[in-house]
C-alpha positions as CSV (number, residue, x, y, z in Angstrom):
1,M,-3.0,21.4,-5.8
2,S,-0.2,19.7,-3.8
3,L,1.2,16.4,-5.0
4,F,-0.4,14.6,-2.0
5,A,-3.8,16.1,-2.8
6,K,-3.5,15.0,-6.4
7,F,-2.5,11.5,-5.1
8,I,-5.6,11.4,-2.9
9,A,-7.9,12.6,-5.7
10,T,-6.4,10.0,-8.0
11,L,-7.0,7.3,-5.4
12,A,-10.6,8.3,-5.1
13,C,-11.2,8.1,-8.9
14,V,-9.5,4.7,-9.3
15,S,-11.0,3.1,-6.2
16,L,-14.3,2.0,-7.5
17,A,-12.8,0.1,-10.4
18,L,-10.2,-1.5,-8.1
19,T,-12.8,-2.5,-5.5
20,A,-14.9,-4.1,-8.2
21,S,-11.9,-6.0,-9.5
22,L,-11.1,-7.3,-6.0
23,A,-14.8,-8.4,-5.5
24,K,-14.6,-10.6,-8.6
25,A,-11.2,-12.1,-7.7
26,D,-10.4,-15.7,-8.2
27,E,-8.8,-17.9,-5.5
28,T,-5.3,-16.4,-6.1
29,N,-6.7,-12.9,-5.7
30,S,-8.6,-14.1,-2.6
31,E,-5.2,-14.8,-1.1
32,L,-4.0,-11.4,-2.1
33,T,-7.1,-9.8,-0.7
34,A,-6.5,-11.6,2.7
35,A,-2.9,-10.5,2.7
36,L,-4.0,-7.0,1.8
37,R,-6.4,-6.9,4.8
38,S,-3.7,-8.2,7.0
39,A,-1.2,-5.6,5.8
40,L,-3.8,-2.8,6.4
41,N,-4.5,-4.0,9.9
42,Q,-0.8,-3.6,10.9
43,S,-0.2,-0.8,13.4
44,N,2.1,1.0,11.0
45,S,-0.4,0.9,8.2
46,F,-2.6,3.5,6.5
47,E,-4.9,5.8,8.4
48,D,-7.7,5.3,5.8
49,P,-8.0,1.5,4.9
50,Y,-9.9,2.3,1.7
51,I,-7.1,4.5,0.4
52,G,-4.6,2.0,1.6
53,Q,-6.3,-0.8,-0.2
54,V,-6.3,1.1,-3.5
55,W,-2.6,2.1,-3.1
56,L,-1.4,-1.4,-2.1
57,T,-3.4,-3.1,-4.9
58,S,-2.0,-0.6,-7.5
59,M,1.6,-1.0,-6.3
60,S,1.4,-4.8,-5.8
61,K,1.2,-5.6,-9.5
62,P,4.5,-4.0,-10.6
63,L,6.3,-5.2,-7.5
64,S,5.3,-8.8,-8.2
65,R,8.1,-9.0,-10.7
66,W,10.7,-8.8,-7.9
67,V,8.6,-10.1,-4.9
68,P,6.3,-12.9,-6.2
69,D,4.9,-13.9,-2.8
70,A,1.7,-11.7,-2.3
71,E,1.9,-11.6,1.5
72,R,5.6,-10.6,1.6
73,R,5.0,-8.1,-1.2
74,L,2.1,-6.4,0.7
75,A,4.1,-6.4,3.9
76,L,7.0,-4.7,2.1
77,L,4.7,-2.2,0.5
78,T,3.2,-1.3,3.8
79,Q,6.7,-0.8,5.3
80,I,7.8,1.3,2.4
81,H,4.7,3.4,2.6
82,H,5.0,3.9,6.3
83,E,8.7,4.9,6.2
84,A,8.2,7.3,3.3
85,V,5.2,9.0,4.8
86,R,6.9,9.2,8.2
87,V,9.5,11.6,6.7
88,G,7.2,13.3,4.2
89,L,8.3,11.5,1.0
90,E,6.1,10.2,-1.8
91,P,6.1,6.4,-1.4
92,G,6.3,6.0,-5.2
93,L,9.6,7.9,-5.3
94,V,11.0,5.5,-2.7
95,L,9.8,2.5,-4.7
96,A,11.5,3.9,-7.8
97,L,14.7,4.6,-5.9
98,I,14.7,1.0,-4.5
99,Q,14.1,-0.4,-8.0
100,V,17.1,1.5,-9.3
101,E,19.4,0.8,-6.4
102,S,18.8,-2.9,-5.7
103,A,15.8,-4.2,-7.7
104,F,14.2,-4.9,-4.3
105,N,17.0,-7.2,-3.1
106,S,17.3,-6.9,0.7
107,Y,20.8,-8.5,0.6
108,A,22.3,-6.4,-2.2
109,I,25.8,-5.2,-1.6
110,S,27.4,-2.8,-4.2
111,Y,31.0,-2.8,-5.3
112,A,31.4,0.4,-3.1
113,G,30.0,-1.4,-0.1
114,A,26.5,0.1,0.0
115,R,24.0,-2.4,1.6
116,G,20.4,-3.4,1.3
117,M,17.4,-2.3,-0.7
118,M,18.2,1.4,-0.4
119,Q,21.9,0.9,-0.7
120,I,23.0,2.5,2.5
121,M,26.7,3.1,3.0
122,P,28.0,1.6,6.3
123,F,29.7,4.9,7.4
124,W,26.2,6.2,8.3
125,K,26.1,3.8,11.3
126,Q,29.3,5.3,12.7
127,E,28.0,8.8,11.9
128,I,25.0,8.4,14.2
129,G,26.7,6.1,16.7
130,R,24.7,2.9,16.0
131,D,27.5,0.5,15.0
132,D,25.3,-2.6,15.7
133,D,22.5,-1.7,13.2
134,N,22.1,-4.3,10.5
135,L,21.8,-2.5,7.1
136,L,20.6,-5.7,5.5
137,D,17.5,-5.7,7.7
138,T,14.7,-4.3,5.6
139,S,13.1,-2.2,8.3
140,T,16.5,-0.7,9.4
141,N,17.5,-0.1,5.7
142,L,14.2,1.7,4.9
143,R,14.4,3.8,8.0
144,Y,18.0,5.0,7.1
145,G,17.3,5.4,3.4
146,T,14.1,7.4,3.7
147,T,15.6,9.6,6.4
148,I,18.7,10.3,4.3
149,L,16.7,11.1,1.2
150,A,14.3,13.4,3.0
151,H,17.2,15.2,4.5
152,Y,18.8,15.6,1.1
153,I,15.6,17.0,-0.3
154,S,15.5,19.5,2.6
155,I,19.1,20.7,2.2
156,E,18.5,20.9,-1.6
157,K,15.5,23.2,-0.9
158,G,13.0,20.7,-2.4
159,S,14.9,19.8,-5.5
160,V,14.3,16.1,-5.9
161,I,16.8,16.0,-8.8
162,R,19.6,17.4,-6.8
163,A,18.7,15.3,-3.8
164,L,18.7,12.1,-5.8
165,A,22.1,12.9,-7.3
166,R,23.4,13.6,-3.8
167,Y,21.9,10.3,-2.5
168,N,23.7,8.4,-5.3
169,G,26.9,10.3,-4.9
170,S,26.7,11.8,-8.4
171,R,26.1,15.5,-7.5
172,G,26.1,17.7,-10.6
173,Q,25.0,14.8,-12.9
174,T,21.5,14.0,-14.0
175,W,21.6,10.4,-15.3
176,Y,20.7,8.9,-11.9
177,P,17.8,11.2,-11.0
178,K,16.4,10.9,-14.5
179,R,16.5,7.1,-14.1
180,V,14.7,7.2,-10.8
181,L,12.1,9.7,-11.9
182,T,11.4,7.7,-15.1
183,Y,10.8,4.6,-13.0
184,W,8.6,6.6,-10.7
185,S,6.5,7.8,-13.6
186,N,6.4,4.5,-15.4
187,Y,5.9,2.0,-12.6
188,W,5.1,3.7,-9.2
189,S,2.7,6.5,-10.0
190,L,-1.0,6.2,-9.9
191,G,-1.3,8.7,-12.8
192,E,-3.0,12.1,-13.0
């Protein structure tokens, strides 16, 4: 069974409990539910609103530590999901990478000059001839980061560990991939 098929099966199992929880929501959760509906109705959202609702609800809680505003959080999750799926990545992996790279800070700049949530090095703009792109813009940053990561997974023949090490510039080392994969497992996975 593929990882995506397991993901869909898990969503189906969890969905009834989450739907019941949303139905009993208090006023704060009503705002979250309204924001969730809005996020799901965006053009770049989920093909299946039910699965989208389950995923967004599940990922919203851990993300609230870094993004307290429910509407902003759901919009960000929708963007991350869209960009990850667009290039064939598991959205939870992208969330884990962002947690490690920037703790969801859109304006993060590393000592090496990497920028934004996914910590994109500015040389990429020159490489593709788009010098005017703003790497601190979340949409642009997510587009670059997911595309780069998907490319690295492809050239590493599906090895997420080697691709993550390449993404981080630590090829041949495993400390960075282990950290990302641990966060993916602990925070951004719906479980088996």
